[in-house]
C-alpha distance (Angstrom), angle and dihedral (degrees) to the residues before:
residue distance angle dihedral
M1 . . .
I2 3.82 . .
T3 3.79 122.6 .
T4 3.78 123.3 -167.7
A5 3.77 130.0 -167.9
K6 3.78 131.5 -178.5
V7 3.79 112.3 -114.9
P8 3.80 116.9 -158.5
S9 3.77 114.2 -122.6
Q10 3.79 119.4 -108.3
D11 3.79 118.9 -121.3
S12 3.76 133.0 -170.9
A13 3.81 91.0 -88.5
A14 3.80 89.3 63.8
T15 3.78 101.7 36.1
G16 3.81 99.0 40.6
D17 3.79 129.7 -151.0
P18 3.82 111.3 -51.0
R19 3.81 90.6 -164.5
F20 3.79 90.0 77.8
G21 3.80 91.4 65.1
F22 3.80 92.5 49.5
K23 3.80 91.6 47.5
A24 3.81 92.1 49.0
A25 3.81 91.2 47.5
A26 3.81 91.4 48.8
V27 3.80 91.6 50.1
M28 3.81 91.5 49.1
V29 3.81 91.7 49.2
L30 3.81 91.2 50.6
L31 3.80 91.8 47.9
V32 3.80 91.8 49.0
I33 3.81 90.6 50.0
F34 3.80 89.9 49.1
V35 3.82 93.4 48.9
V36 3.81 92.5 46.2
S37 3.81 90.8 50.7
V38 3.81 91.0 48.5
L39 3.81 92.8 50.0
R40 3.78 90.6 44.6
T41 3.83 90.2 52.4
L42 3.80 97.1 42.9
L43 3.80 101.1 35.0
H44 3.79 118.7 11.4
K45 3.81 101.2 45.0
P46 3.82 95.1 41.7
L47 3.81 91.0 49.4
R48 3.80 92.8 51.6
R49 3.81 90.4 47.2
L50 3.84 92.2 47.8
S51 3.80 90.7 48.4
T52 3.80 89.7 54.8
E53 3.81 93.1 44.7
A54 3.82 93.4 47.8
R55 3.81 90.9 51.0
R56 3.81 90.2 48.9
V57 3.82 91.9 51.2
A58 3.81 92.3 46.1
E59 3.84 91.9 50.1
G60 3.81 93.1 44.1
N61 3.78 95.0 -123.1
E62 3.78 115.1 159.4
P63 3.82 94.1 -8.7
A64 3.80 93.1 -176.3
R65 3.79 95.0 57.3
P66 3.83 112.2 94.5
V67 3.77 121.7 -123.1
V68 3.79 114.7 -100.5
I69 3.82 102.8 -118.8
P70 3.83 119.0 -152.8
R71 3.78 117.9 -128.2
F72 3.80 103.9 -127.6
G73 3.76 144.1 48.5
E74 3.78 129.0 -31.4
P75 3.84 93.8 -14.3
A76 3.82 87.6 59.2
R77 3.81 91.0 50.9
I78 3.80 92.0 47.7
G79 3.81 91.6 46.6
A80 3.81 92.6 50.7
A81 3.81 91.4 48.3
L82 3.80 90.7 46.7
E83 3.80 89.6 52.9
A84 3.82 89.3 51.7
L85 3.81 89.7 51.5
R86 3.81 90.9 49.8
T87 3.81 89.1 51.9
Q88 3.82 91.1 49.8
L89 3.78 91.9 50.9
N90 3.80 91.6 52.1
T91 3.80 107.3 31.9
G92 3.78 105.4 15.7
P93 3.78 133.1 -109.5
V94 3.81 122.4 -9.3
S95 3.75 124.3 -140.2
E96 3.80 99.4 -139.8
G97 3.75 130.6 54.1
T98 3.76 129.7 -138.2
R99 3.79 100.3 -106.7
G100 3.79 93.9 117.0
V101 3.82 94.2 83.6
G102 3.82 114.5 109.1
R103 3.80 115.3 -91.0
I104 3.83 97.0 -144.7
G105 3.78 102.4 110.7
L106 3.76 146.3 -179.9
R107 3.79 93.3 -77.5
T108 3.80 88.9 70.3
A109 3.79 89.6 49.7
L110 3.81 90.7 51.7
V111 3.79 91.4 50.9
L112 3.80 91.1 50.7
C113 3.82 91.3 48.1
A114 3.80 90.6 50.1
A115 3.80 90.2 49.5
I116 3.81 91.2 50.5
L117 3.82 94.1 50.1
T118 3.80 92.8 43.8
A119 3.79 90.3 50.5
G120 3.80 88.5 51.3
S121 3.82 92.6 54.8
A122 3.82 94.4 42.5
P123 3.85 95.1 81.7
V124 3.80 89.8 56.8
L125 3.81 90.6 54.3
L126 3.81 96.8 41.2
H127 3.78 102.9 34.6
E128 3.80 112.2 123.9
H129 3.81 99.9 -173.2
H130 3.80 95.3 87.3
K131 3.83 94.2 62.7
P132 3.83 109.6 109.0
S133 3.76 122.5 -125.2
V134 3.80 121.9 -103.1
A135 3.79 91.0 -115.5
A136 3.81 92.3 54.4
V137 3.80 92.1 50.0
L138 3.80 92.6 47.9
K139 3.79 93.9 46.3
Q140 3.78 96.9 51.0
L141 3.77 103.7 34.4
S142 3.81 111.1 30.0
E143 3.81 91.8 73.7
D144 3.81 91.1 48.1
Q145 3.81 91.3 51.4
R146 3.80 91.0 47.0
Q147 3.80 91.6 53.3
R148 3.81 92.1 48.5
T149 3.81 90.8 49.2
K150 3.79 90.6 48.0
A151 3.79 89.9 52.6
A152 3.82 90.2 51.8
A153 3.82 91.1 50.1
N154 3.80 90.1 49.5
R155 3.80 90.8 51.9
V156 3.80 91.1 53.2
R157 3.80 91.9 47.8
R158 3.81 94.1 47.5
S159 3.81 92.2 47.8
L160 3.80 93.3 51.4
N161 3.81 92.0 46.0
K162 3.80 90.7 47.6
G163 3.79 89.1 53.1
Y164 3.77 90.9 50.1
T165 3.82 89.1 51.4
D166 3.81 90.1 52.3
I167 3.81 90.5 50.8
S168 3.83 90.0 50.4
R169 3.79 90.4 52.1
I170 3.80 91.2 50.2
A171 3.80 90.2 49.3
S172 3.81 91.8 53.9
V173 3.82 93.6 44.5
T174 3.82 95.5 49.4
R175 3.79 97.3 39.2
A176 3.82 95.5 106.8
V177 3.79 104.2 19.7
P178 3.82 129.2 103.4
P179 3.84 121.0 -99.8
G180 3.80 92.9 -102.0
T181 3.78 92.5 57.6
T182 3.82 90.7 44.4
R183 3.79 90.7 54.0
R184 3.83 90.7 51.9
V185 3.79 90.7 50.7
L186 3.80 91.3 50.0
N187 3.80 92.3 48.8
A188 3.81 91.2 47.8
E189 3.81 90.5 52.3
L190 3.81 91.5 50.3
G191 3.78 90.2 49.9
Q192 3.81 93.7 50.6
S193 3.80 99.0 43.2
S194 3.80 132.2 43.7
R195 3.80 92.5 -162.1
F196 3.83 96.0 92.5
Q197 3.77 131.4 50.1
S198 3.81 95.9 -170.0
L199 3.82 137.7 16.7
Y200 3.78 126.5 -171.9
V201 3.80 144.3 157.1
V202 3.82 120.6 -128.5
D203 3.78 134.0 -170.8
S204 3.80 127.4 -124.9
S205 3.82 91.6 -75.9
G206 3.78 94.6 50.4
A207 3.81 96.0 -105.3
I208 3.79 114.2 145.3
I209 3.80 115.6 -111.4
V210 3.81 101.5 172.4
A211 3.81 126.2 8.5
A212 3.80 139.1 180.0
G213 3.78 132.4 -177.8
D214 3.80 126.5 14.3
R215 3.77 127.2 -1.8
A216 3.80 114.4 -69.5
R217 3.83 112.2 -107.0
T218 3.81 100.8 175.1
P219 3.84 112.4 109.1
R220 3.78 114.2 -107.4
A221 3.78 94.9 -115.3
A222 3.82 92.1 52.7
R223 3.81 92.9 53.5
I224 3.81 92.6 77.6
E225 3.83 98.4 45.0
H226 3.78 110.2 106.1
G227 3.84 117.1 -125.2
I228 3.80 139.1 28.8
A229 3.78 114.3 -47.1
Q230 3.78 141.9 168.9
T231 3.79 102.4 -125.7
N232 3.82 100.3 -167.7
H233 3.80 138.5 35.9
S234 3.80 99.6 -169.0
G235 3.78 139.7 36.4
T236 3.77 134.0 70.8
E237 3.81 99.2 -57.7
P238 3.81 134.1 22.5
V239 3.81 116.8 -114.9
I240 3.81 117.5 -146.0
A241 3.79 117.8 179.5
A242 3.80 135.6 -176.6
V243 3.83 115.1 -149.8
V244 3.82 124.0 -166.2
P245 3.86 121.2 -179.4
Q246 3.78 118.7 -122.7
S247 3.83 113.7 -167.9
L248 3.79 123.8 -160.8
G249 3.76 107.0 -179.8
T250 3.77 109.5 -74.3
H251 3.83 92.1 -9.2
A252 3.81 113.8 85.1
R253 3.78 117.0 -155.3
H254 3.80 133.9 177.5
V255 3.79 133.5 -153.6
V256 3.81 113.1 -141.3
G257 3.79 127.6 -164.9
E258 3.82 123.4 -174.1
Y259 3.83 116.0 -152.5
R260 3.77 124.9 -131.4
I261 3.79 112.9 -115.3
Q262 3.83 88.8 -145.2
T263 3.81 87.6 65.2
L264 3.79 91.2 56.4
N265 3.79 90.5 47.3
S266 3.80 90.9 54.8
L267 3.81 91.7 50.0
V268 3.82 92.2 62.3
T269 3.81 93.7 42.8
R270 3.78 109.6 96.8
P271 3.83 135.1 137.3
H272 3.81 117.4 -91.9
L273 3.79 92.1 12.7
G274 3.80 96.8 106.9
S275 3.78 119.6 -154.5
A276 3.81 111.6 -10.4
W277 3.80 131.7 -172.4
L278 3.80 132.9 -174.1
I279 3.82 107.3 -145.5
D280 3.80 131.3 -172.2
E281 3.80 130.9 -136.3
Q282 3.81 91.5 -76.2
R283 3.83 91.0 52.8
R284 3.81 91.0 -108.7
I285 3.81 121.7 144.7
I286 3.80 115.6 -109.9
A287 3.82 99.4 162.4
S288 3.79 137.6 9.7
N289 3.78 144.2 166.4
R290 3.82 87.4 -126.7
G291 3.77 129.5 59.6
F292 3.79 110.1 -78.1
L293 3.77 144.8 166.0
A294 3.78 114.9 -120.6
F295 3.82 114.0 -100.4
S296 3.79 94.3 5.7
R297 3.79 122.1 141.1
L298 3.79 125.9 -98.8
P299 3.81 110.2 -86.4
D300 3.83 93.9 -132.8
G301 3.79 119.1 67.4
H302 3.81 92.8 -159.0
L303 3.80 89.8 54.8
S304 3.82 90.9 49.1
A305 3.79 89.8 53.5
A306 3.81 89.9 50.1
A307 3.83 90.2 50.4
D308 3.81 90.5 52.1
G309 3.81 88.5 55.3
V310 3.82 93.0 59.4
H311 3.80 106.5 88.3
G312 3.79 110.6 155.9
A313 3.76 136.8 37.4
A314 3.80 90.8 -102.8
T315 3.79 95.3 49.1
T316 3.78 118.8 101.6
T317 3.75 135.0 167.5
A318 3.78 135.8 -164.4
G319 3.75 133.1 163.8
L320 3.76 149.8 120.0
L321 3.81 115.6 -53.3
L322 3.79 113.7 -157.3
G323 3.79 103.5 -149.5
A324 3.77 128.5 -178.5
D325 3.81 95.4 -98.0
A326 3.80 106.2 31.2
P327 3.80 140.7 -21.2
A328 3.79 116.8 -85.0
I329 3.80 136.8 -172.7
G330 3.81 112.9 -120.7
A331 3.79 133.3 -175.8
V332 3.83 137.2 -179.9
M333 3.80 124.1 -159.8
P334 3.85 128.9 178.0
V335 3.80 117.7 -122.5
T336 3.80 104.1 -165.1
Q337 3.77 130.1 79.0
E338 3.78 131.2 -135.5
A339 3.82 91.8 -118.5
G340 3.79 134.7 28.2
P341 3.79 135.5 53.3
M342 3.82 92.4 -47.6
R343 3.80 96.0 56.6
A344 3.83 91.9 107.3
L345 3.81 91.8 59.1
K346 3.80 121.5 86.0
W347 3.77 97.8 -170.8
Q348 3.78 129.2 156.3
V349 3.79 136.1 -171.0
A350 3.81 113.6 -135.8
T351 3.79 121.9 -170.2
V352 3.78 135.8 178.8
R353 3.79 129.4 -174.8
S354 3.80 127.1 -174.5
A355 3.79 112.0 -111.0
L356 3.78 92.6 -147.8
W357 3.81 94.1 72.3
L358 3.78 99.7 38.7
D359 3.80 120.9 118.5
L360 3.78 92.9 -105.7
P361 3.83 106.9 146.1
Q362 3.77 93.8 -125.4
Y363 3.81 93.0 48.7
V364 3.81 88.8 49.7
T365 3.79 87.6 52.3
Q366 3.79 90.4 48.5
R367 3.80 93.4 51.7
R368 3.79 91.8 46.6
A369 3.79 90.9 49.0
I370 3.79 90.6 51.4
L371 3.80 90.0 48.1
V372 3.80 91.8 49.8
G373 3.80 90.9 47.8
L374 3.79 92.4 50.2
L375 3.79 92.2 46.1
G376 3.79 90.0 49.0
S377 3.80 93.0 50.4
S378 3.79 91.2 45.8
S379 3.80 91.0 49.1
V380 3.80 90.3 51.7
V381 3.79 91.5 52.5
I382 3.81 94.0 44.7
C383 3.82 97.6 44.6
L384 3.78 97.9 42.6
G385 3.80 91.2 41.1
W386 3.78 90.1 52.1
L387 3.81 89.7 48.2
H388 3.79 90.0 51.9
I389 3.81 91.9 51.2
V390 3.82 99.0 46.0
A391 3.83 100.1 33.8
V392 3.79 119.4 10.3
R393 3.81 99.1 45.1
P394 3.84 93.9 46.1
L395 3.81 88.2 47.5
R396 3.81 91.4 53.9
E397 3.80 90.8 50.9
L398 3.79 91.2 45.6
A399 3.81 91.5 50.0
D400 3.81 90.5 54.4
R401 3.83 92.0 47.7
V402 3.80 96.5 47.5
E403 3.79 91.9 45.8
G404 3.78 88.3 52.8
M405 3.79 90.1 49.2
A406 3.80 90.9 50.8
A407 3.81 88.8 49.9
G408 3.81 91.6 55.4
D409 3.84 107.4 -85.9
C410 3.80 103.0 127.6
T411 3.79 97.6 152.2
T412 3.81 98.4 82.3
V413 3.79 113.9 93.6
M414 3.82 115.1 -144.8
F415 3.78 124.4 -148.7
P416 3.83 125.8 -166.3
R417 3.79 114.6 -115.2
Y418 3.81 99.0 -165.1
Q419 3.80 133.9 21.0
D420 3.81 94.8 -115.2
E421 3.80 139.3 95.0
V422 3.80 91.3 -64.5
G423 3.77 90.3 51.6
A424 3.82 90.3 49.0
I425 3.82 90.2 53.1
V426 3.82 90.5 49.5
L427 3.82 91.5 51.6
S428 3.79 91.4 49.7
L429 3.81 92.4 49.0
E430 3.79 90.5 49.4
M431 3.81 87.3 55.6
V432 3.82 89.5 50.6
R433 3.82 96.0 48.8
P434 3.85 97.9 73.5
M435 3.82 90.7 46.0
L436 3.80 95.3 59.3
P437 3.83 115.9 109.9
A438 3.77 113.5 -93.5
S439 3.78 90.9 -121.9
T440 3.81 90.2 65.0
A441 3.77 94.7 55.9
H442 3.75 114.8 107.0
R443 3.81 101.0 -134.2
R444 3.76 116.9 -163.6
T445 3.79 114.2 -147.9
P446 3.80 110.9 -140.5
D447 3.76 115.1 -113.9
L448 3.83 106.2 -115.3
G449 3.75 94.8 -179.2
G450 3.84 97.3 -100.5
């Protein structure tokens, strides 16, 4: 079997401008290159140079050559203190410390880099151009929603008619059998099918002769009315019954089957359908793929108005519903037929699906852009935060320690935290500490209480 359907063509209003994505990606790449070059200039190169200079000072190589001092931040402070230590090793103690170096450090540079990268990803998150127009959404998706709603209405109709056919078969099989055999047939039908919750045979007055399953809830007068009917319009659960006459001479009997509401709920539960409701003639809910209270009103006023506009079995409606939160595609389709056992029912299937999460190309682009923007912002926070933990914070602590050592505090032992350039500088400084002249050591006299 081959099924064909006309698909509306997509125009620029629906697909959006792909150049925006390329422009945003190019801007982000340029910003990343800029930030990497800045961090390489301010952090990586100075650290490698300081590691080499600290090893040279610790080994005593070229003692007369000054230390190359970086120009910014903690590396500049460490370089100035290292130069003071080199001077102390060669010429003796110095009278002034190294506290004159600027205190603006790498942490400020990291914050500025994070701000730059976040600003670069903000247009992707906040850009409004990639939202499709209302006309494009309506043109491409209203017909799809109408077809899905029609399929749900057809499933409900076929299930009810199939149940009526099963009741007719039971009526013909049990027409001339004793009550015990009839009860076994009814129980066998309930065991084989989950469509009914109760089956029973009544006489011409509606009194039950043989029953199987749950307690009968159909009113006595409705048990002898031929066809499929909704027998209540209030209460805690809708009651839908199929009645088939069974004549035995002068004694008229009827076979009644009451449908399970869970079966109707499953018929309107399908992927990509959205929220679906089966409503009766009074526009009250009798089944849904969402949680519902029996005989309550539709939750969307626009959908209720659309349901009121469907009058005959051939009338359908579908369109864009502008709700309070976001636009949605809604559709209403009648279930009943003009002839047949369901002619007394005036049911409809109403569906609504949010337009924001439909597979419209431009919405897919929007969601991907938001995802990319969020991933980019998260990557900025994670990478620069990790850099602050493993490099900038240890550098700040090291700058304070080496400045203290240059000022005369040679009693504090330093230990490397990581096996990197910072750790190499710490090891070299620990080799320098015992070699400093004794006059530079900051000796603390123990407090003997006077």
